[in-house]
C-alpha positions in Angstrom: -82.4 22.4 -51.3 -84.2 20.0 -53.6 -86.9 17.3 -53.4 -85.8 13.8 -52.6 -85.4 11.7 -55.7 -88.7 10.2 -56.8 -90.6 12.9 -55.0 -92.4 15.9 -56.5 -93.2 19.2 -54.8 -96.3 21.0 -56.3 -95.1 24.3 -54.6 -91.3 24.1 -54.7 -89.3 26.7 -52.8 -85.9 27.9 -53.8 -82.7 27.6 -51.8 -82.8 30.9 -50.1 -84.1 30.5 -46.6 -83.7 33.1 -43.8 -83.7 32.3 -40.2 -84.2 35.1 -37.6 -83.5 34.5 -33.9 -81.7 36.0 -30.9 -78.5 34.4 -29.7 -79.0 31.5 -27.4 -82.2 30.3 -29.0 -82.3 26.5 -28.6 -85.1 26.1 -31.3 -83.0 28.2 -33.7 -79.9 26.0 -33.1 -81.9 22.9 -33.7 -83.2 24.4 -37.0 -79.6 25.5 -38.0 -78.3 22.0 -37.3 -81.0 20.4 -39.3 -80.6 22.7 -42.3 -76.9 22.3 -42.3 -77.0 18.5 -42.1 -79.7 18.5 -44.8 -77.4 20.5 -47.1 -80.0 23.3 -47.4 -78.4 26.8 -48.0 -79.7 29.3 -45.5 -78.9 32.7 -44.0 -78.9 33.1 -40.3 -79.6 36.6 -39.0 -78.9 37.0 -35.3 -81.2 39.5 -33.7 -79.3 41.7 -31.2 -82.0 44.2 -30.0 -85.8 44.7 -29.9 -85.7 47.3 -32.7 -83.9 44.9 -35.0 -86.4 42.2 -34.0 -89.3 44.5 -35.0 -87.7 45.8 -38.2 -86.3 42.5 -39.6 -88.3 39.7 -38.1 -91.6 41.5 -37.6 -92.0 40.6 -34.0 -92.4 42.8 -30.9 -89.0 42.1 -29.1 -86.3 39.5 -28.5 -88.6 37.6 -26.1 -91.5 37.3 -28.6 -92.7 33.7 -28.5 -93.0 33.8 -32.3 -89.2 33.5 -32.6 -87.4 32.0 -34.3 -88.9 33.1 -37.6 -88.2 31.3 -40.9 -88.8 33.2 -44.2 -88.7 31.3 -47.5 -87.8 32.7 -50.9 -91.5 32.4 -52.0 -92.3 34.9 -49.2 -94.0 32.4 -46.9 -93.2 32.8 -43.2 -93.1 30.3 -40.3 -93.1 31.5 -36.7 -91.5 29.2 -34.1 -91.8 26.3 -36.5 -91.3 22.6 -35.6 -88.9 20.5 -37.7 -91.9 18.6 -38.9 -93.4 21.8 -40.3 -90.1 22.8 -42.0 -89.8 19.3 -43.5 -93.3 19.6 -44.9 -92.6 23.0 -46.4 -89.5 21.6 -48.1 -91.6 18.9 -49.7 -89.7 16.2 -47.9 -92.5 14.8 -45.7 -94.2 11.7 -46.9 -96.4 8.9 -45.6 -95.5 5.2 -46.2 -96.6 4.1 -49.7 -96.9 0.4 -48.8 -99.0 -1.4 -46.2 -96.1 -3.8 -45.7 -92.4 -3.8 -46.6 -89.8 -6.5 -47.0 -87.3 -4.4 -44.9 -87.7 -1.5 -42.5 -84.6 0.3 -41.5 -84.5 2.6 -38.4 -81.9 5.3 -38.7 -80.4 7.1 -41.7 -76.8 7.3 -40.7 -74.0 5.6 -42.7 -75.2 2.1 -41.6 -78.9 2.8 -42.3 -78.2 4.4 -45.7 -75.9 1.6 -46.7 -78.6 -0.9 -45.8 -81.1 1.1 -47.8 -78.9 1.1 -50.9 -78.2 -2.6 -50.8 -81.7 -3.6 -49.8 -83.5 -1.5 -52.4 -81.0 -2.3 -55.2 -81.5 -6.1 -54.5 -85.3 -5.9 -55.0 -86.5 -5.6 -51.4 -89.3 -3.1 -50.7 -87.3 -0.9 -48.4 -88.3 1.9 -46.0 -86.0 4.1 -43.8 -87.3 5.9 -40.8 -85.2 8.8 -39.5 -86.1 11.1 -36.6 -83.9 14.0 -37.5 -81.7 14.4 -40.6 -79.9 11.9 -42.8 -76.2 11.2 -42.0 -76.3 10.5 -38.3 -73.2 11.7 -36.4 -71.2 11.4 -39.6 -73.4 14.1 -41.1 -72.2 16.6 -38.6 -68.5 16.0 -39.5 -66.9 18.8 -41.4 -64.6 16.4 -43.2 -64.1 12.6 -43.3 -60.6 12.0 -44.7 -60.0 8.3 -44.1 -63.0 7.0 -46.1 -62.1 4.8 -49.0 -62.2 6.4 -52.4 -62.1 10.1 -51.3 -58.4 11.0 -51.1 -59.2 14.7 -50.6 -61.8 13.9 -48.0 -65.5 14.5 -48.1 -67.9 16.3 -45.7 -70.4 14.3 -43.7 -73.2 16.3 -45.3 -72.0 15.5 -48.8 -71.5 11.8 -48.1 -75.0 11.6 -46.6 -76.5 13.5 -49.5 -74.9 11.2 -52.1 -76.0 8.1 -50.1 -79.6 9.4 -49.8 -79.8 10.1 -53.5 -78.4 6.6 -54.3 -80.9 4.8 -52.0 -83.8 6.8 -53.4 -82.8 6.1 -57.0 -83.0 2.4 -56.2 -86.5 2.9 -54.8 -86.0 3.1 -51.1 -88.5 5.3 -49.2 -87.1 7.7 -46.6 -89.5 9.0 -43.9 -87.9 12.1 -42.3 -89.1 13.6 -39.0 -90.4 10.3 -37.8 -89.3 8.4 -34.7 -90.0 4.8 -33.7 -91.2 4.5 -30.1 -92.0 0.8 -29.8 -92.0 -2.5 -31.6 -94.1 -5.6 -31.8 -93.3 -9.1 -32.9 -95.9 -11.0 -34.9 -95.5 -14.2 -36.9 -93.5 -13.3 -40.0 -93.8 -9.6 -39.3 -91.9 -6.9 -37.5 -94.2 -3.9 -36.6 -92.8 -0.5 -35.7 -95.0 2.1 -34.2 -93.9 5.7 -34.7 -94.4 8.7 -32.4 -97.1 10.2 -34.7 -99.1 7.0 -34.7 -97.9 5.7 -38.1 -97.4 1.9 -38.2 -94.6 0.3 -40.2 -95.0 -3.4 -41.0 -92.1 -5.3 -42.5 -90.9 -8.9 -42.8 -87.5 -7.9 -41.4 -85.9 -4.9 -39.7 -82.5 -3.4 -39.3 -81.8 -1.1 -36.3 -79.2 1.5 -37.3 -80.2 4.2 -34.9 -76.6 5.0 -33.8 -75.8 6.9 -30.6 -76.2 10.3 -29.1 -73.3 12.1 -27.5 -73.1 11.7 -23.8 -73.5 14.6 -21.5 -71.1 16.0 -18.9 -73.7 15.7 -16.2 -72.9 19.1 -14.7 -75.2 21.5 -13.0 -76.7 24.0 -15.5 -75.8 21.8 -18.5 -79.3 21.5 -19.7 -79.9 25.3 -19.1 -77.0 26.2 -21.5 -77.9 23.7 -24.3 -77.9 25.8 -27.4 -76.8 28.8 -25.4 -73.1 27.8 -25.2 -73.2 24.0 -24.8 -73.4 21.9 -28.0 -73.2 18.2 -28.6 -71.2 17.0 -31.6 -68.8 18.5 -34.0 -70.6 21.9 -34.4 -70.3 22.3 -38.1 -73.4 24.4 -38.2 -72.0 26.8 -35.6 -68.4 27.2 -36.8 -69.0 30.4 -38.8 -70.5 32.0 -35.7 -67.4 31.5 -33.6 -65.3 34.2 -35.3 -62.4 35.5 -33.2 -63.7 33.7 -30.1 -62.3 31.2 -27.7 -63.8 27.7 -28.3 -63.6 24.6 -26.1 -63.9 21.0 -27.3 -64.4 18.2 -24.8 -63.3 14.8 -26.1 -60.4 12.9 -27.6 -61.8 11.0 -30.6 -61.6 11.6 -34.3 -64.8 13.6 -34.3 -63.3 15.9 -31.7 -60.1 16.2 -33.7 -62.0 17.0 -36.9 -64.1 19.6 -35.0 -61.0 21.3 -33.8 -59.5 21.5 -37.3 -62.7 23.0 -38.7 -63.4 25.4 -35.8 -59.8 26.7 -35.8 -60.4 28.3 -39.2 -62.9 30.7 -37.5 -62.1 30.8 -33.8 -59.2 32.8 -32.2 -58.3 29.8 -30.1 -59.5 26.2 -29.7 -58.8 24.2 -26.5 -59.2 20.4 -26.6 -59.9 19.0 -23.2 -59.0 15.3 -22.7 -58.7 13.1 -19.6 -55.9 11.0 -21.1 -52.2 11.8 -21.5 -52.4 12.6 -25.3 -54.5 12.2 -28.4 -52.3 9.5 -29.9 -54.3 6.5 -28.6 -57.7 7.7 -29.8 -57.2 10.0 -32.8 -55.8 9.0 -36.2 -52.1 9.9 -36.7 -52.6 12.2 -39.6 -55.1 14.2 -37.6 -52.9 14.4 -34.5 -50.1 15.8 -36.7 -52.4 18.5 -38.1 -53.7 19.5 -34.6 -50.1 19.7 -33.3 -49.1 21.9 -36.2 -52.0 24.3 -35.8 -50.9 27.4 -33.9 -54.3 28.3 -32.4 -55.1 24.8 -31.0 -54.0 23.8 -27.6 -54.4 20.3 -26.0 -55.1 20.3 -22.2 -54.4 16.7 -21.0 -55.7 15.2 -17.8 -58.3 17.9 -17.7 -62.1 18.1 -17.3 -64.8 20.7 -16.9 -66.1 21.0 -13.3 -68.6 23.9 -13.6 -70.4 26.2 -16.1 -71.0 29.9 -15.4 -73.3 32.5 -16.9 -76.7 34.1 -16.6 -79.0 33.4 -19.6 -76.0 32.4 -21.8 -72.8 30.5 -21.1 -70.0 33.0 -20.2 -67.2 30.9 -18.7 -66.2 27.4 -17.5 -64.0 26.1 -14.7 -61.7 23.3 -15.6 -59.4 21.1 -13.4 -56.0 19.6 -14.1 -56.4 16.2 -12.6 -52.7 15.8 -12.0 -52.3 18.8 -9.9 -55.9 19.5 -8.8 -55.5 23.1 -9.9 -58.7 24.9 -11.1 -58.7 27.4 -13.9 -61.3 29.6 -15.5 -61.7 29.9 -19.3 -63.9 32.7 -20.7 -65.9 31.1 -23.5 -69.3 31.1 -25.1 -68.7 27.9 -27.1 -68.3 24.4 -25.7 -68.6 21.4 -28.0 -68.9 18.0 -26.4 -67.8 14.9 -28.2 -67.3 12.3 -25.5 -68.8 9.1 -26.9 -72.3 8.0 -27.2 -75.4 6.4 -25.6 -77.4 4.1 -27.9 -81.1 4.5 -28.7 -82.3 1.1 -27.6 -84.9 1.6 -24.9 -87.6 0.1 -27.2 -85.6 -3.2 -27.2 -86.4 -3.8 -23.5 -90.2 -4.2 -24.2 -89.4 -6.8 -26.9 -87.0 -8.7 -24.7 -84.1 -8.1 -27.1 -80.7 -8.7 -25.3 -78.6 -5.6 -24.7 -75.2 -5.2 -23.0 -74.5 -3.1 -19.9 -74.2 0.0 -22.0 -77.5 -0.5 -23.8 -75.9 -1.7 -27.1 -77.7 -4.5 -29.0 -76.0 -7.8 -28.7 -75.8 -9.8 -32.0 -74.7 -13.0 -33.6 -71.9 -15.0 -31.9 -71.9 -12.7 -28.9 -75.4 -14.0 -28.0 -74.0 -17.5 -27.5 -72.8 -18.5 -24.0 -70.5 -21.5 -24.1 -72.0 -22.4 -27.4 -75.6 -22.2 -26.1 -78.2 -20.0 -27.8 -80.3 -17.5 -25.8 -83.0 -19.1 -23.7 -85.8 -17.6 -25.7 -84.3 -18.2 -29.1 -87.0 -20.0 -31.1 -85.1 -21.4 -34.1 -82.9 -24.5 -34.7 -80.1 -22.4 -36.1 -77.7 -20.0 -34.4 -78.4 -16.2 -34.8 -76.8 -14.8 -37.9 -73.8 -12.6 -37.4 -75.7 -9.2 -37.2 -79.0 -10.7 -35.9 -80.3 -9.7 -32.5 -81.9 -12.1 -30.1 -85.2 -11.6 -31.9 -85.1 -13.4 -35.3 -85.4 -11.1 -38.3 -84.3 -8.0 -36.4 -80.7 -7.0 -37.1 -78.4 -4.3 -35.9 -75.7 -2.4 -37.8 -73.3 0.4 -36.9 -72.7 2.2 -33.7 -75.8 0.9 -32.0 -74.4 -2.7 -32.1 -72.3 -4.2 -29.3 -68.7 -4.6 -30.3 -69.0 -2.4 -33.4 -66.0 -0.4 -34.7 -66.9 3.3 -34.4 -65.8 4.3 -37.9 -67.9 5.5 -40.8 -66.5 2.8 -43.2 -67.3 0.1 -40.7 -70.9 1.2 -40.3 -71.3 1.2 -44.1 -69.9 -2.3 -44.3 -72.2 -3.6 -41.5 -75.2 -2.0 -43.2 -74.4 -3.9 -46.5 -73.7 -7.1 -44.6 -76.9 -6.9 -42.7 -78.9 -7.0 -45.9 -77.1 -10.2 -46.8 -78.4 -11.8 -43.7 -81.9 -10.3 -44.2 -82.0 -12.2 -47.5 -81.0 -15.4 -45.7 -83.7 -14.9 -43.1 -86.4 -14.1 -45.6 -85.5 -17.2 -47.6 -85.1 -19.7 -44.8 -86.3 -18.1 -41.5 
């Protein structure tokens, strides 16, 4: 753990953070996921009984509302902390330094960080707003092996950390623990209102908010979140899966990488896909590795039909869609990687055009038979990554028609800044 470049912490804390919580604590899972994605070393101590809770965490029992407890190396203690409080303790929380920016970027995944690097390095006053941790979905990947320039691969956490350092060295500001809730279009200005009341004024904006993993829409799914059901690659949970049976739902590269990472810890990893095989949706090198791993099985034409357990997930029922046969798998770990839903609800209020899935439509895709959108106010066509609102751009997974790859998101982030310059110069 270290302060962001360009930031100082008058009361710095060292890297050793301890997190105490009982198994199945959703707040503890959220904290673990944040710390892991933020590349902050920590020790997680799972409390298994009331006596241990009293002795080690200083609370009455496993149901004490003060759990989870975070203890920092300087001796300070936080009970049931919010991420905002943890970010403040780490010295990472900051307020905007400018009343107005040239460029505001929403989302600090690969696309947003790329935009920040190129925007700030080219002299634009740049601010990045991120609601969780830097890296986006890529930040949860245990290893990205097909990214140019890293022949041995690189973890999503390390790639995000390097990109964050790079952006900050060029002068970009990163506001963590902040979420945009609505926008406003004023002459020459794009105004973003954050959940805590902060207002971000900028001459141009890039939406790089990415997507969230879709849910299975099963009964009890919400009940078991953090208690056996997890969305994403599960890097922060891998070490807790020792000698257990783990299930991954999904057939993309993220699911494949999750399987390869989790199989190092778990006794068995089952990948559930509705398709015939992984070949059409997972990179060939990854398919070969999965097929050669003795403790990974692929269950094709299969989906989960129900979740069982009392307070914690204990088992799932799956169905083979070719035979209709049900089957029960005893498991406490299900990781769901089945595509995403974009964060674009704010666009409706502004009248920004989205497709049927909620993705932002940009550039040539806005034209119908060569005709610009009805409310388009300018005499030129929208730039390639520009939305139907001039000066607001989209990059990465949130954009309609984007290629769902880390390298593509980085490329779009850099390209978006090129069009921001054109917009700022000529409107």
